[in-house]
C-alpha positions as CSV (number, residue, x, y, z in Angstrom):
1,E,63.8,16.3,11.5
2,V,60.9,17.1,9.7
3,Q,61.1,16.6,5.8
4,L,58.8,16.7,2.7
5,V,60.7,15.1,-0.6
6,E,59.0,15.3,-4.2
7,S,60.1,13.7,-7.1
8,G,58.7,12.7,-10.2
9,G,58.7,16.0,-12.6
10,G,59.8,16.0,-15.5
11,L,59.5,17.2,-19.1
12,V,56.3,15.5,-20.8
13,P,54.2,16.4,-23.9
14,A,50.6,17.3,-23.9
15,G,48.9,13.9,-23.6
16,G,51.3,12.4,-21.4
17,S,51.1,11.0,-17.6
18,L,53.7,11.4,-14.8
19,R,53.9,10.2,-11.0
20,L,54.7,12.3,-8.5
21,S,55.7,11.4,-5.0
22,C,55.9,13.4,-1.7
23,A,57.9,11.7,0.9
24,T,57.5,12.4,4.2
25,S,59.2,11.7,7.7
26,G,59.3,13.5,11.1
27,F,55.5,14.0,12.0
28,R,52.8,11.6,12.7
29,F,51.6,11.0,9.2
30,G,48.1,10.5,10.5
31,D,47.2,13.4,12.4
32,Y,48.0,15.3,9.2
33,T,46.4,16.4,5.7
34,I,48.9,16.6,2.5
35,T,48.0,18.8,0.0
36,W,49.6,19.2,-3.8
37,F,50.5,22.5,-4.6
38,R,51.6,24.2,-8.0
39,Q,52.7,27.3,-8.9
40,A,52.8,28.5,-12.8
41,P,55.4,31.0,-13.8
42,G,54.1,34.6,-13.0
43,K,51.2,32.9,-11.0
44,E,49.7,32.4,-7.6
45,R,50.2,29.2,-5.9
46,D,47.1,27.1,-5.9
47,G,45.7,23.9,-4.1
48,V,45.5,20.8,-6.6
49,A,44.1,17.9,-4.4
50,C,44.7,17.1,-1.1
51,I,44.0,13.8,1.2
52,S,43.6,13.1,4.7
53,P,45.3,9.8,5.6
54,S,43.5,9.2,8.6
55,D,40.5,8.6,6.8
56,G,41.4,8.7,3.1
57,S,39.3,11.6,2.7
58,I,40.1,13.5,-0.9
59,I,39.5,17.1,-2.0
60,Y,40.4,18.3,-5.9
61,E,40.4,21.4,-7.4
62,D,37.9,21.6,-10.5
63,S,40.8,21.7,-12.9
64,A,42.3,18.2,-11.6
65,K,39.0,16.4,-11.4
66,G,38.8,13.4,-13.9
67,R,42.2,13.9,-14.9
68,F,44.5,13.9,-11.2
69,T,44.2,11.1,-8.6
70,I,46.0,11.8,-5.4
71,S,46.6,9.0,-2.9
72,S,48.9,7.7,0.3
73,D,50.7,4.7,1.5
74,N,50.5,5.3,4.9
75,A,53.2,2.9,5.6
76,K,55.6,4.6,3.5
77,K,54.3,8.0,4.8
78,T,54.4,8.8,1.1
79,V,51.5,10.7,-1.0
80,Y,51.1,10.6,-4.5
81,L,49.7,12.4,-7.8
82,Q,49.2,10.6,-10.6
83,M,48.5,12.9,-13.5
84,T,47.2,12.2,-16.9
85,N,46.2,13.7,-20.0
86,L,48.4,16.6,-18.9
87,K,48.0,19.6,-20.7
88,P,50.5,22.9,-21.3
89,D,48.6,24.9,-18.4
90,D,49.5,21.9,-16.1
91,T,53.2,23.4,-16.2
92,A,54.5,24.6,-12.8
93,V,56.3,23.7,-10.0
94,Y,54.7,21.1,-7.8
95,S,55.2,21.0,-3.9
96,C,53.4,19.2,-1.2
97,A,53.2,20.6,2.5
98,A,51.4,19.1,5.5
99,K,48.7,20.7,7.8
100,Y,47.9,19.4,11.0
101,T,44.4,18.5,11.0
102,A,43.8,15.8,13.8
103,Y,41.5,18.0,15.6
104,I,39.9,20.2,13.0
105,P,36.6,19.4,12.2
106,R,36.1,17.3,8.7
107,Q,33.8,19.9,7.6
108,L,35.9,22.7,7.7
109,I,38.9,21.1,5.5
110,P,37.0,22.4,2.3
111,R,37.8,25.9,3.3
112,L,41.1,25.7,4.5
113,W,43.2,23.2,2.5
114,K,44.1,25.9,-0.4
115,V,45.5,28.1,2.6
116,H,49.3,27.3,2.0
117,R,50.8,30.0,4.5
118,E,48.4,27.9,7.0
119,Y,50.4,24.9,6.5
120,D,52.9,23.2,9.3
121,Y,55.5,21.5,7.0
122,R,56.5,22.2,3.2
123,G,58.6,20.6,0.6
124,Q,60.7,22.5,-1.8
125,G,58.9,21.2,-5.1
126,T,59.4,19.3,-8.4
127,E,59.2,20.6,-11.7
128,V,56.8,19.4,-14.7
129,T,56.6,21.0,-17.9
130,V,54.1,19.9,-20.4
131,S,55.0,20.8,-23.9
132,S,52.4,21.6,-26.5
């Protein structure tokens, strides 16, 4: 059974930090790109950052650059999102998703990573609230 289980969300004041975890099981971790998405109330879901564990390649959405760090522990099949200097605009439900990319040319991933409907597996999400 495929599972993606997020944890680490919570309430944090502006300027604070959180580390989210996406624990996966049931699929070949190295064949997938794992992406953190977020959806704020009343807004569209958007990609925050993605990582391809097979080669460690990473992409960040512009608002995450310099504040968020995505990483993976391949032995634990877990992807992390370290978030620092959080802002009220970061308030959202954060979820992870996995897309099979073993045979996708690496140069195409920047075009594909934000398309949530193309992902094969998705987690339920964890809520992050940043107070002002």
